PDB file of N, CA, C, O and CB in Angstrom:
ATOM      1  N   MET A   1      -3.063   7.832  10.318  1.00  0.00           N
ATOM      2  CA  MET A   1      -3.343   7.248   8.472  1.00  0.00           C
ATOM      3  C   MET A   1      -1.779   7.825   8.117  1.00  0.00           C
ATOM      4  O   MET A   1      -1.375   8.818   8.723  1.00  0.00           O
ATOM      5  CB  MET A   1      -5.090   8.345   7.176  1.00  0.00           C
ATOM      6  N   GLN A   2      -1.084   7.282   7.299  1.00  0.00           N
ATOM      7  CA  GLN A   2      -0.434   7.295   6.779  1.00  0.00           C
ATOM      8  C   GLN A   2      -0.027   7.879   5.406  1.00  0.00           C
ATOM      9  O   GLN A   2      -1.152   8.367   5.298  1.00  0.00           O
ATOM     10  CB  GLN A   2      -0.450   6.590   7.008  1.00  0.00           C
ATOM     11  N   GLN A   3       0.553   8.247   4.311  1.00  0.00           N
ATOM     12  CA  GLN A   3       1.061   8.369   3.028  1.00  0.00           C
ATOM     13  C   GLN A   3       2.242   8.663   2.926  1.00  0.00           C
ATOM     14  O   GLN A   3       2.982   9.271   3.700  1.00  0.00           O
ATOM     15  CB  GLN A   3       0.498   9.133   2.351  1.00  0.00           C
ATOM     16  N   TRP A   4       2.551   7.883   1.200  1.00  0.00           N
ATOM     17  CA  TRP A   4       3.428   8.454   0.888  1.00  0.00           C
ATOM     18  C   TRP A   4       3.363   7.806  -0.693  1.00  0.00           C
ATOM     19  O   TRP A   4       2.564   6.957  -1.088  1.00  0.00           O
ATOM     20  CB  TRP A   4       4.605   8.309   1.875  1.00  0.00           C
ATOM     21  N   ASP A   5       4.750   8.651  -1.691  1.00  0.00           N
ATOM     22  CA  ASP A   5       4.631   8.330  -2.657  1.00  0.00           C
ATOM     23  C   ASP A   5       5.063   7.068  -2.777  1.00  0.00           C
ATOM     24  O   ASP A   5       5.891   6.602  -1.994  1.00  0.00           O
ATOM     25  CB  ASP A   5       5.019   9.081  -3.309  1.00  0.00           C
ATOM     26  N   ALA A   6       4.600   6.458  -3.667  1.00  0.00           N
ATOM     27  CA  ALA A   6       5.488   4.931  -4.207  1.00  0.00           C
ATOM     28  C   ALA A   6       6.581   5.027  -4.729  1.00  0.00           C
ATOM     29  O   ALA A   6       6.686   5.828  -5.658  1.00  0.00           O
ATOM     30  CB  ALA A   6       4.907   4.085  -5.255  1.00  0.00           C
ATOM     31  N   ASP A   7       7.870   4.170  -4.265  1.00  0.00           N
ATOM     32  CA  ASP A   7       8.878   4.345  -4.846  1.00  0.00           C
ATOM     33  C   ASP A   7       8.941   3.085  -6.498  1.00  0.00           C
ATOM     34  O   ASP A   7       8.299   2.039  -6.588  1.00  0.00           O
ATOM     35  CB  ASP A   7      10.012   4.177  -3.537  1.00  0.00           C
ATOM     36  N   ALA A   8       9.711   3.547  -7.359  1.00  0.00           N
ATOM     37  CA  ALA A   8      10.319   2.991  -8.532  1.00  0.00           C
ATOM     38  C   ALA A   8      10.158   1.345  -8.392  1.00  0.00           C
ATOM     39  O   ALA A   8       9.724   0.818  -9.417  1.00  0.00           O
ATOM     40  CB  ALA A   8      11.923   3.506  -8.639  1.00  0.00           C
ATOM     41  N   ALA A   9      10.388   0.608  -7.482  1.00  0.00           N
ATOM     42  CA  ALA A   9      10.051  -0.767  -7.351  1.00  0.00           C
ATOM     43  C   ALA A   9       8.310  -0.960  -7.333  1.00  0.00           C
ATOM     44  O   ALA A   9       7.625  -1.567  -8.156  1.00  0.00           O
ATOM     45  CB  ALA A   9      10.800  -1.315  -5.928  1.00  0.00           C
ATOM     46  N   LEU A  10       7.965  -0.383  -6.370  1.00  0.00           N
ATOM     47  CA  LEU A  10       6.594  -0.677  -6.008  1.00  0.00           C
ATOM     48  C   LEU A  10       6.029   0.319  -7.157  1.00  0.00           C
ATOM     49  O   LEU A  10       6.008  -0.357  -8.186  1.00  0.00           O
ATOM     50  CB  LEU A  10       6.134  -0.345  -4.289  1.00  0.00           C
ATOM     51  N   ASN A  11       5.745   1.118  -7.326  1.00  0.00           N
ATOM     52  CA  ASN A  11       5.461   1.743  -9.143  1.00  0.00           C
ATOM     53  C   ASN A  11       4.981   0.610 -10.384  1.00  0.00           C
ATOM     54  O   ASN A  11       4.094   0.531 -11.234  1.00  0.00           O
ATOM     55  CB  ASN A  11       7.212   2.406  -9.867  1.00  0.00           C
ATOM     56  N   GLU A  12       6.175  -0.213  -9.902  1.00  0.00           N
ATOM     57  CA  GLU A  12       6.349  -1.013 -11.226  1.00  0.00           C
ATOM     58  C   GLU A  12       5.057  -2.103 -11.113  1.00  0.00           C
ATOM     59  O   GLU A  12       4.018  -2.333 -11.731  1.00  0.00           O
ATOM     60  CB  GLU A  12       8.039  -1.864 -11.326  1.00  0.00           C
ATOM     61  N   LEU A  13       5.846  -2.674  -9.825  1.00  0.00           N
ATOM     62  CA  LEU A  13       4.669  -4.141  -9.570  1.00  0.00           C
ATOM     63  C   LEU A  13       3.141  -3.211  -9.623  1.00  0.00           C
ATOM     64  O   LEU A  13       2.314  -3.847 -10.277  1.00  0.00           O
ATOM     65  CB  LEU A  13       4.918  -5.214  -7.454  1.00  0.00           C
ATOM     66  N   LEU A  14       2.650  -2.042  -9.163  1.00  0.00           N
ATOM     67  CA  LEU A  14       0.998  -1.803  -8.735  1.00  0.00           C
ATOM     68  C   LEU A  14       0.989  -1.583 -10.649  1.00  0.00           C
ATOM     69  O   LEU A  14       0.029  -1.795 -11.390  1.00  0.00           O
ATOM     70  CB  LEU A  14       0.386   0.059  -7.247  1.00  0.00           C
ATOM     71  N   ALA A  15       2.028  -1.226 -10.945  1.00  0.00           N
ATOM     72  CA  ALA A  15       0.958  -0.768 -12.303  1.00  0.00           C
ATOM     73  C   ALA A  15       0.585  -2.615 -13.424  1.00  0.00           C
ATOM     74  O   ALA A  15      -0.300  -2.828 -14.253  1.00  0.00           O
ATOM     75  CB  ALA A  15       2.312   0.895 -13.720  1.00  0.00           C
ATOM     76  N   ARG A  16       1.670  -3.530 -12.922  1.00  0.00           N
ATOM     77  CA  ARG A  16       1.709  -4.922 -13.689  1.00  0.00           C
ATOM     78  C   ARG A  16       0.397  -5.545 -12.697  1.00  0.00           C
ATOM     79  O   ARG A  16      -0.403  -6.311 -13.235  1.00  0.00           O
ATOM     80  CB  ARG A  16       3.523  -5.941 -13.581  1.00  0.00           C
ATOM     81  N   TYR A  17       0.237  -5.200 -11.328  1.00  0.00           N
ATOM     82  CA  TYR A  17      -1.147  -6.091 -11.218  1.00  0.00           C
ATOM     83  C   TYR A  17      -2.419  -5.241 -11.161  1.00  0.00           C
ATOM     84  O   TYR A  17      -3.561  -5.674 -11.004  1.00  0.00           O
ATOM     85  CB  TYR A  17      -1.162  -7.021  -9.840  1.00  0.00           C
ATOM     86  N   TYR A  18      -2.060  -4.009 -11.307  1.00  0.00           N
ATOM     87  CA  TYR A  18      -3.965  -2.948 -12.190  1.00  0.00           C
ATOM     88  C   TYR A  18      -4.232  -3.039 -13.680  1.00  0.00           C
ATOM     89  O   TYR A  18      -5.349  -2.896 -14.176  1.00  0.00           O
ATOM     90  CB  TYR A  18      -3.935  -0.780 -12.153  1.00  0.00           C
ATOM     91  N   ALA A  19      -2.761  -3.367 -14.568  1.00  0.00           N
ATOM     92  CA  ALA A  19      -2.549  -4.570 -15.524  1.00  0.00           C
ATOM     93  C   ALA A  19      -3.357  -5.477 -15.807  1.00  0.00           C
ATOM     94  O   ALA A  19      -3.979  -5.519 -16.868  1.00  0.00           O
ATOM     95  CB  ALA A  19      -1.684  -5.248 -15.237  1.00  0.00           C
ATOM     96  N   GLY A  20      -3.449  -6.367 -14.827  1.00  0.00           N
ATOM     97  CA  GLY A  20      -3.720  -7.557 -14.410  1.00  0.00           C
ATOM     98  C   GLY A  20      -3.115  -8.686 -14.262  1.00  0.00           C
ATOM     99  O   GLY A  20      -3.681  -9.779 -14.240  1.00  0.00           O
ATOM    100  N   GLU A  21      -1.470  -8.415 -14.109  1.00  0.00           N
ATOM    101  CA  GLU A  21      -1.368  -9.413 -13.485  1.00  0.00           C
ATOM    102  C   GLU A  21      -1.583 -10.407 -12.075  1.00  0.00           C
ATOM    103  O   GLU A  21      -2.110  -9.953 -11.059  1.00  0.00           O
ATOM    104  CB  GLU A  21      -0.736  -9.280 -13.708  1.00  0.00           C
ATOM    105  N   ALA A  22      -1.236 -11.415 -12.150  1.00  0.00           N
ATOM    106  CA  ALA A  22      -2.007 -12.560 -10.764  1.00  0.00           C
ATOM    107  C   ALA A  22      -0.245 -12.427  -9.879  1.00  0.00           C
ATOM    108  O   ALA A  22       0.865 -12.067 -10.269  1.00  0.00           O
ATOM    109  CB  ALA A  22      -2.699 -15.102 -11.571  1.00  0.00           C
ATOM    110  N   GLY A  23      -0.780 -12.921  -8.594  1.00  0.00           N
ATOM    111  CA  GLY A  23       0.670 -13.389  -8.424  1.00  0.00           C
ATOM    112  C   GLY A  23       1.605 -12.188  -7.621  1.00  0.00           C
ATOM    113  O   GLY A  23       2.697 -12.416  -7.102  1.00  0.00           O
ATOM    114  N   LEU A  24       0.970 -10.966  -7.642  1.00  0.00           N
ATOM    115  CA  LEU A  24       1.494  -9.416  -6.995  1.00  0.00           C
ATOM    116  C   LEU A  24       1.080  -8.920  -5.839  1.00  0.00           C
ATOM    117  O   LEU A  24       1.667  -7.877  -5.555  1.00  0.00           O
ATOM    118  CB  LEU A  24       1.159  -8.294  -7.779  1.00  0.00           C
ATOM    119  N   TRP A  25       0.297  -9.266  -5.069  1.00  0.00           N
ATOM    120  CA  TRP A  25      -0.152  -8.704  -4.273  1.00  0.00           C
ATOM    121  C   TRP A  25       0.609  -8.712  -2.655  1.00  0.00           C
ATOM    122  O   TRP A  25       0.586  -7.795  -1.834  1.00  0.00           O
ATOM    123  CB  TRP A  25      -1.352  -9.157  -4.448  1.00  0.00           C
ATOM    124  N   GLN A  26       1.326 -10.179  -2.516  1.00  0.00           N
ATOM    125  CA  GLN A  26       2.096 -10.671  -1.523  1.00  0.00           C
ATOM    126  C   GLN A  26       3.179  -9.900  -1.332  1.00  0.00           C
ATOM    127  O   GLN A  26       3.341  -9.313  -0.262  1.00  0.00           O
ATOM    128  CB  GLN A  26       2.450 -11.908  -1.718  1.00  0.00           C
ATOM    129  N   ARG A  27       4.014  -9.810  -2.305  1.00  0.00           N
ATOM    130  CA  ARG A  27       4.958  -8.815  -2.574  1.00  0.00           C
ATOM    131  C   ARG A  27       4.639  -7.350  -2.947  1.00  0.00           C
ATOM    132  O   ARG A  27       5.628  -6.808  -3.441  1.00  0.00           O
ATOM    133  CB  ARG A  27       5.653  -9.296  -3.515  1.00  0.00           C
ATOM    134  N   ILE A  28       3.297  -6.352  -2.839  1.00  0.00           N
ATOM    135  CA  ILE A  28       3.359  -5.303  -3.058  1.00  0.00           C
ATOM    136  C   ILE A  28       3.087  -5.133  -1.633  1.00  0.00           C
ATOM    137  O   ILE A  28       3.380  -4.024  -1.186  1.00  0.00           O
ATOM    138  CB  ILE A  28       2.647  -4.782  -4.124  1.00  0.00           C
ATOM    139  N   GLN A  29       2.311  -6.470  -0.354  1.00  0.00           N
ATOM    140  CA  GLN A  29       2.065  -6.267   0.714  1.00  0.00           C
ATOM    141  C   GLN A  29       2.936  -5.974   1.970  1.00  0.00           C
ATOM    142  O   GLN A  29       2.759  -5.522   3.101  1.00  0.00           O
ATOM    143  CB  GLN A  29       1.488  -7.034   0.786  1.00  0.00           C
ATOM    144  N   ALA A  30       4.360  -6.637   0.928  1.00  0.00           N
ATOM    145  CA  ALA A  30       5.989  -6.766   1.682  1.00  0.00           C
ATOM    146  C   ALA A  30       6.646  -5.245   1.438  1.00  0.00           C
ATOM    147  O   ALA A  30       7.365  -4.663   2.251  1.00  0.00           O
ATOM    148  CB  ALA A  30       7.208  -8.182   0.750  1.00  0.00           C
ATOM    149  N   ALA A  31       6.372  -4.906   0.568  1.00  0.00           N
ATOM    150  CA  ALA A  31       6.763  -3.558   0.441  1.00  0.00           C
ATOM    151  C   ALA A  31       6.453  -2.777   1.044  1.00  0.00           C
ATOM    152  O   ALA A  31       7.320  -2.061   1.547  1.00  0.00           O
ATOM    153  CB  ALA A  31       6.621  -3.099  -0.378  1.00  0.00           C
ATOM    154  N   VAL A  32       4.747  -2.465   1.355  1.00  0.00           N
ATOM    155  CA  VAL A  32       4.368  -1.474   2.112  1.00  0.00           C
ATOM    156  C   VAL A  32       5.221  -1.875   4.202  1.00  0.00           C
ATOM    157  O   VAL A  32       5.872  -1.201   5.000  1.00  0.00           O
ATOM    158  CB  VAL A  32       2.308  -1.531   1.816  1.00  0.00           C
ATOM    159  N   ASP A  33       4.712  -3.150   4.191  1.00  0.00           N
ATOM    160  CA  ASP A  33       5.076  -3.404   5.676  1.00  0.00           C
ATOM    161  C   ASP A  33       6.415  -3.020   5.820  1.00  0.00           C
ATOM    162  O   ASP A  33       6.695  -2.423   6.859  1.00  0.00           O
ATOM    163  CB  ASP A  33       4.913  -4.884   6.163  1.00  0.00           C
ATOM    164  N   GLU A  34       7.627  -3.307   4.709  1.00  0.00           N
ATOM    165  CA  GLU A  34       8.704  -2.699   4.794  1.00  0.00           C
ATOM    166  C   GLU A  34       8.938  -0.951   5.262  1.00  0.00           C
ATOM    167  O   GLU A  34       9.749  -0.371   5.984  1.00  0.00           O
ATOM    168  CB  GLU A  34       9.110  -3.016   3.576  1.00  0.00           C
ATOM    169  N   GLU A  35       8.049  -0.623   4.628  1.00  0.00           N
ATOM    170  CA  GLU A  35       8.041   1.362   4.202  1.00  0.00           C
ATOM    171  C   GLU A  35       7.165   0.968   6.350  1.00  0.00           C
ATOM    172  O   GLU A  35       7.863   1.286   7.313  1.00  0.00           O
ATOM    173  CB  GLU A  35       6.121   2.476   1.783  1.00  0.00           C
ATOM    174  N   LEU A  36       6.589   0.706   6.445  1.00  0.00           N
ATOM    175  CA  LEU A  36       6.042   0.876   7.601  1.00  0.00           C
ATOM    176  C   LEU A  36       7.085   0.896   8.545  1.00  0.00           C
ATOM    177  O   LEU A  36       7.476   1.846   9.224  1.00  0.00           O
ATOM    178  CB  LEU A  36       5.088  -0.041   7.857  1.00  0.00           C
ATOM    179  N   ARG A  37       7.586  -0.546   8.498  1.00  0.00           N
ATOM    180  CA  ARG A  37       9.046  -0.916   9.257  1.00  0.00           C
ATOM    181  C   ARG A  37       9.720   0.415   9.379  1.00  0.00           C
ATOM    182  O   ARG A  37       9.376   1.068  10.364  1.00  0.00           O
ATOM    183  CB  ARG A  37      10.125  -2.040   8.344  1.00  0.00           C
ATOM    184  N   ARG A  38      10.459   0.861   8.717  1.00  0.00           N
ATOM    185  CA  ARG A  38      11.159   2.050   8.203  1.00  0.00           C
ATOM    186  C   ARG A  38      10.800   3.161   8.837  1.00  0.00           C
ATOM    187  O   ARG A  38      11.466   4.183   9.004  1.00  0.00           O
ATOM    188  CB  ARG A  38      10.977   2.276   6.866  1.00  0.00           C
ATOM    189  N   ARG A  39       9.898   2.958   9.127  1.00  0.00           N
ATOM    190  CA  ARG A  39       8.674   4.517   9.998  1.00  0.00           C
ATOM    191  C   ARG A  39       8.793   4.131  11.174  1.00  0.00           C
ATOM    192  O   ARG A  39       8.539   5.029  11.977  1.00  0.00           O
ATOM    193  CB  ARG A  39       6.650   4.713   9.691  1.00  0.00           C
ATOM    194  N   GLY A  40       9.144   2.932  11.733  1.00  0.00           N
ATOM    195  CA  GLY A  40       8.602   2.725  13.441  1.00  0.00           C
ATOM    196  C   GLY A  40       7.784   1.974  13.621  1.00  0.00           C
ATOM    197  O   GLY A  40       7.962   1.235  14.590  1.00  0.00           O
ATOM    198  N   LEU A  41       6.762   1.823  12.966  1.00  0.00           N
ATOM    199  CA  LEU A  41       5.302   1.108  12.793  1.00  0.00           C
ATOM    200  C   LEU A  41       5.159   0.213  13.532  1.00  0.00           C
ATOM    201  O   LEU A  41       5.940  -0.650  13.131  1.00  0.00           O
ATOM    202  CB  LEU A  41       4.948   0.542  11.594  1.00  0.00           C
ATOM    203  N   PRO A  42       4.380  -0.332  14.821  1.00  0.00           N
ATOM    204  CA  PRO A  42       4.629  -1.713  15.267  1.00  0.00           C
ATOM    205  C   PRO A  42       3.538  -2.517  13.874  1.00  0.00           C
ATOM    206  O   PRO A  42       2.635  -1.977  13.234  1.00  0.00           O
ATOM    207  CB  PRO A  42       4.031  -1.981  17.269  1.00  0.00           C
ATOM    208  N   PRO A  43       4.075  -3.985  13.769  1.00  0.00           N
ATOM    209  CA  PRO A  43       2.768  -4.856  13.019  1.00  0.00           C
ATOM    210  C   PRO A  43       1.151  -4.251  13.479  1.00  0.00           C
ATOM    211  O   PRO A  43       0.908  -3.601  14.496  1.00  0.00           O
ATOM    212  CB  PRO A  43       2.870  -6.736  13.626  1.00  0.00           C
ATOM    213  N   ALA A  44       0.254  -4.633  12.519  1.00  0.00           N
ATOM    214  CA  ALA A  44      -1.048  -4.290  13.034  1.00  0.00           C
ATOM    215  C   ALA A  44      -2.029  -4.179  11.313  1.00  0.00           C
ATOM    216  O   ALA A  44      -1.774  -3.878  10.147  1.00  0.00           O
ATOM    217  CB  ALA A  44      -0.879  -2.554  14.145  1.00  0.00           C
ATOM    218  N   PRO A  45      -3.082  -4.586  12.035  1.00  0.00           N
ATOM    219  CA  PRO A  45      -3.719  -4.784  10.744  1.00  0.00           C
ATOM    220  C   PRO A  45      -4.603  -3.722  10.219  1.00  0.00           C
ATOM    221  O   PRO A  45      -5.418  -3.196  10.977  1.00  0.00           O
ATOM    222  CB  PRO A  45      -4.464  -5.941  10.792  1.00  0.00           C
ATOM    223  N   ARG A  46      -4.478  -3.261   8.621  1.00  0.00           N
ATOM    224  CA  ARG A  46      -4.141  -1.916   8.508  1.00  0.00           C
ATOM    225  C   ARG A  46      -5.109  -2.412   6.988  1.00  0.00           C
ATOM    226  O   ARG A  46      -5.236  -3.467   6.366  1.00  0.00           O
ATOM    227  CB  ARG A  46      -2.203  -1.245   8.605  1.00  0.00           C
ATOM    228  N   HIS A  47      -5.730  -0.825   6.828  1.00  0.00           N
ATOM    229  CA  HIS A  47      -6.142  -1.067   5.147  1.00  0.00           C
ATOM    230  C   HIS A  47      -5.373  -0.577   4.408  1.00  0.00           C
ATOM    231  O   HIS A  47      -4.894   0.446   4.897  1.00  0.00           O
ATOM    232  CB  HIS A  47      -7.376  -0.539   4.601  1.00  0.00           C
ATOM    233  N   ILE A  48      -4.867  -0.894   3.075  1.00  0.00           N
ATOM    234  CA  ILE A  48      -4.161   0.027   2.197  1.00  0.00           C
ATOM    235  C   ILE A  48      -5.254  -0.167   0.484  1.00  0.00           C
ATOM    236  O   ILE A  48      -5.976  -0.916  -0.175  1.00  0.00           O
ATOM    237  CB  ILE A  48      -2.150  -0.609   2.117  1.00  0.00           C
ATOM    238  N   ARG A  49      -4.463   1.468   0.583  1.00  0.00           N
ATOM    239  CA  ARG A  49      -5.112   1.896  -0.697  1.00  0.00           C
ATOM    240  C   ARG A  49      -4.058   2.461  -1.562  1.00  0.00           C
ATOM    241  O   ARG A  49      -3.000   2.874  -1.087  1.00  0.00           O
ATOM    242  CB  ARG A  49      -6.256   2.949  -0.479  1.00  0.00           C
ATOM    243  N   PHE A  50      -4.386   2.492  -3.103  1.00  0.00           N
ATOM    244  CA  PHE A  50      -3.511   3.482  -3.841  1.00  0.00           C
ATOM    245  C   PHE A  50      -4.012   3.915  -4.901  1.00  0.00           C
ATOM    246  O   PHE A  50      -4.771   3.258  -5.615  1.00  0.00           O
ATOM    247  CB  PHE A  50      -2.316   3.054  -4.196  1.00  0.00           C
ATOM    248  N   ARG A  51      -3.536   5.389  -5.178  1.00  0.00           N
ATOM    249  CA  ARG A  51      -4.058   5.928  -5.560  1.00  0.00           C
ATOM    250  C   ARG A  51      -3.186   6.259  -6.747  1.00  0.00           C
ATOM    251  O   ARG A  51      -2.001   6.198  -6.420  1.00  0.00           O
ATOM    252  CB  ARG A  51      -4.527   6.610  -4.760  1.00  0.00           C
ATOM    253  N   ARG A  52      -3.426   6.709  -8.476  1.00  0.00           N
ATOM    254  CA  ARG A  52      -3.067   6.665  -8.912  1.00  0.00           C
ATOM    255  C   ARG A  52      -2.387   8.580  -8.989  1.00  0.00           C
ATOM    256  O   ARG A  52      -3.039   9.622  -8.918  1.00  0.00           O
ATOM    257  CB  ARG A  52      -3.720   5.760  -9.536  1.00  0.00           C
ATOM    258  N   LEU A  53      -1.456   8.452  -9.092  1.00  0.00           N
ATOM    259  CA  LEU A  53      -1.126  10.569  -9.109  1.00  0.00           C
ATOM    260  C   LEU A  53      -0.762  11.078 -10.931  1.00  0.00           C
ATOM    261  O   LEU A  53       0.048  10.760 -11.802  1.00  0.00           O
ATOM    262  CB  LEU A  53       1.109  11.151  -7.782  1.00  0.00           C
ATOM    263  N   PRO A  54      -1.872  11.990 -10.784  1.00  0.00           N
ATOM    264  CA  PRO A  54      -1.620  12.231 -12.117  1.00  0.00           C
ATOM    265  C   PRO A  54      -0.001  12.831 -12.790  1.00  0.00           C
ATOM    266  O   PRO A  54      -0.016  12.937 -14.017  1.00  0.00           O
ATOM    267  CB  PRO A  54      -2.723  13.202 -12.371  1.00  0.00           C
ATOM    268  N   ALA A  55       1.021  13.122 -12.263  1.00  0.00           N
ATOM    269  CA  ALA A  55       2.180  13.118 -12.700  1.00  0.00           C
ATOM    270  C   ALA A  55       3.010  11.265 -13.259  1.00  0.00           C
ATOM    271  O   ALA A  55       4.133  11.147 -13.750  1.00  0.00           O
ATOM    272  CB  ALA A  55       2.861  13.950 -11.397  1.00  0.00           C
ATOM    273  N   GLY A  56       1.827   9.863 -12.912  1.00  0.00           N
ATOM    274  CA  GLY A  56       3.024   9.337 -12.943  1.00  0.00           C
ATOM    275  C   GLY A  56       2.510   8.410 -11.614  1.00  0.00           C
ATOM    276  O   GLY A  56       1.957   8.923 -10.642  1.00  0.00           O
ATOM    277  N   GLY A  57       2.823   6.769 -11.755  1.00  0.00           N
ATOM    278  CA  GLY A  57       2.879   6.667 -10.696  1.00  0.00           C
ATOM    279  C   GLY A  57       1.931   6.485  -9.434  1.00  0.00           C
ATOM    280  O   GLY A  57       0.746   6.664  -9.717  1.00  0.00           O
ATOM    281  N   TYR A  58       2.186   6.166  -8.095  1.00  0.00           N
ATOM    282  CA  TYR A  58       0.977   5.723  -6.678  1.00  0.00           C
ATOM    283  C   TYR A  58       1.262   6.462  -5.864  1.00  0.00           C
ATOM    284  O   TYR A  58       2.358   7.023  -5.847  1.00  0.00           O
ATOM    285  CB  TYR A  58       0.956   4.264  -5.866  1.00  0.00           C
ATOM    286  N   ARG A  59       0.384   6.636  -5.026  1.00  0.00           N
ATOM    287  CA  ARG A  59       0.291   7.148  -3.676  1.00  0.00           C
ATOM    288  C   ARG A  59       0.078   6.149  -2.498  1.00  0.00           C
ATOM    289  O   ARG A  59      -1.078   5.766  -2.322  1.00  0.00           O
ATOM    290  CB  ARG A  59      -0.784   8.082  -3.665  1.00  0.00           C
ATOM    291  N   VAL A  60       0.774   5.815  -1.908  1.00  0.00           N
ATOM    292  CA  VAL A  60      -0.087   4.561  -0.719  1.00  0.00           C
ATOM    293  C   VAL A  60      -0.509   5.137  -0.035  1.00  0.00           C
ATOM    294  O   VAL A  60       0.009   6.252   0.023  1.00  0.00           O
ATOM    295  CB  VAL A  60       0.550   3.486   0.184  1.00  0.00           C
ATOM    296  N   ILE A  61      -1.648   4.895   0.925  1.00  0.00           N
ATOM    297  CA  ILE A  61      -2.876   5.350   1.634  1.00  0.00           C
ATOM    298  C   ILE A  61      -2.829   4.400   3.079  1.00  0.00           C
ATOM    299  O   ILE A  61      -3.425   3.326   2.996  1.00  0.00           O
ATOM    300  CB  ILE A  61      -4.376   5.069   0.587  1.00  0.00           C
ATOM    301  N   VAL A  62      -2.249   4.678   4.223  1.00  0.00           N
ATOM    302  CA  VAL A  62      -2.367   3.524   4.491  1.00  0.00           C
ATOM    303  C   VAL A  62      -3.343   3.620   5.866  1.00  0.00           C
ATOM    304  O   VAL A  62      -3.506   4.762   6.298  1.00  0.00           O
ATOM    305  CB  VAL A  62      -0.965   2.874   4.563  1.00  0.00           C
ATOM    306  N   GLU A  63      -3.748   2.947   6.308  1.00  0.00           N
ATOM    307  CA  GLU A  63      -5.039   3.698   7.827  1.00  0.00           C
ATOM    308  C   GLU A  63      -4.952   2.237   8.095  1.00  0.00           C
ATOM    309  O   GLU A  63      -4.641   1.284   7.381  1.00  0.00           O
ATOM    310  CB  GLU A  63      -7.228   4.636   7.483  1.00  0.00           C
ATOM    311  N   ASP A  64      -5.498   2.395   9.935  1.00  0.00           N
ATOM    312  CA  ASP A  64      -5.556   0.985  10.743  1.00  0.00           C
ATOM    313  C   ASP A  64      -6.920   0.471  10.419  1.00  0.00           C
ATOM    314  O   ASP A  64      -7.941   1.124  10.198  1.00  0.00           O
ATOM    315  CB  ASP A  64      -5.361   1.115  12.481  1.00  0.00           C
ATOM    316  N   ALA A  65      -6.770  -0.641  10.430  1.00  0.00           N
ATOM    317  CA  ALA A  65      -8.091  -1.697   9.920  1.00  0.00           C
ATOM    318  C   ALA A  65      -9.283  -0.676  10.641  1.00  0.00           C
ATOM    319  O   ALA A  65     -10.213  -0.147  10.032  1.00  0.00           O
ATOM    320  CB  ALA A  65      -8.058  -3.760  10.759  1.00  0.00           C
ATOM    321  N   ASP A  66      -9.008  -0.560  12.008  1.00  0.00           N
ATOM    322  CA  ASP A  66      -9.944  -0.535  12.840  1.00  0.00           C
ATOM    323  C   ASP A  66     -10.669   0.864  12.786  1.00  0.00           C
ATOM    324  O   ASP A  66     -11.629   1.138  13.506  1.00  0.00           O
ATOM    325  CB  ASP A  66      -9.405  -0.896  14.095  1.00  0.00           C
ATOM    326  N   ASP A  67     -10.247   1.515  12.082  1.00  0.00           N
ATOM    327  CA  ASP A  67     -11.012   2.601  11.110  1.00  0.00           C
ATOM    328  C   ASP A  67     -12.320   2.223  10.812  1.00  0.00           C
ATOM    329  O   ASP A  67     -13.388   2.783  11.057  1.00  0.00           O
ATOM    330  CB  ASP A  67     -10.337   2.815   9.723  1.00  0.00           C
ATOM    331  N   TYR A  68     -11.975   0.859  10.066  1.00  0.00           N
ATOM    332  CA  TYR A  68     -13.430   0.755   8.906  1.00  0.00           C
ATOM    333  C   TYR A  68     -13.966  -0.785   9.615  1.00  0.00           C
ATOM    334  O   TYR A  68     -14.329  -1.658   8.827  1.00  0.00           O
ATOM    335  CB  TYR A  68     -12.884   0.566   6.591  1.00  0.00           C
ATOM    336  N   ALA A  69     -13.999  -1.094  11.233  1.00  0.00           N
ATOM    337  CA  ALA A  69     -14.545  -2.032  11.691  1.00  0.00           C
ATOM    338  C   ALA A  69     -15.856  -1.133  11.668  1.00  0.00           C
ATOM    339  O   ALA A  69     -15.941   0.095  11.648  1.00  0.00           O
ATOM    340  CB  ALA A  69     -13.918  -2.694  12.967  1.00  0.00           C
ATOM    341  N   ALA A  70     -17.410  -2.642  11.682  1.00  0.00           N
ATOM    342  CA  ALA A  70     -18.637  -1.984  12.060  1.00  0.00           C
ATOM    343  C   ALA A  70     -18.907  -2.658  13.115  1.00  0.00           C
ATOM    344  O   ALA A  70     -18.757  -3.834  13.443  1.00  0.00           O
ATOM    345  CB  ALA A  70     -19.741  -1.942  11.120  1.00  0.00           C
ATOM    346  N   PRO A  71     -19.548  -1.256  13.851  1.00  0.00           N
ATOM    347  CA  PRO A  71     -19.871  -1.810  15.245  1.00  0.00           C
ATOM    348  C   PRO A  71     -20.805  -2.688  15.126  1.00  0.00           C
ATOM    349  O   PRO A  71     -21.675  -2.397  14.305  1.00  0.00           O
ATOM    350  CB  PRO A  71     -20.300  -0.870  16.237  1.00  0.00           C
ATOM    351  N   LEU A  72     -20.990  -4.326  16.041  1.00  0.00           N
ATOM    352  CA  LEU A  72     -21.903  -5.314  15.887  1.00  0.00           C
ATOM    353  C   LEU A  72     -23.303  -4.739  16.374  1.00  0.00           C
ATOM    354  O   LEU A  72     -24.309  -5.448  16.336  1.00  0.00           O
ATOM    355  CB  LEU A  72     -21.435  -6.572  16.648  1.00  0.00           C
TER     356      LEU A  72
END
């Protein structure tokens, strides 16, 4: 699992997204993917969550999608 506080640009996108603005998910996902690349993580299926911080802004939480796979 990777976690970090969103930067100003991502915080702005997330605030708009949660306020109901459509068409932002691809930009949000691209910002998270870029940060993962900066951290040296290879492309892989991931589960992305965001948690509002008490002081404002958002925490980004990224987990491997395999952690959510249900056995068949």
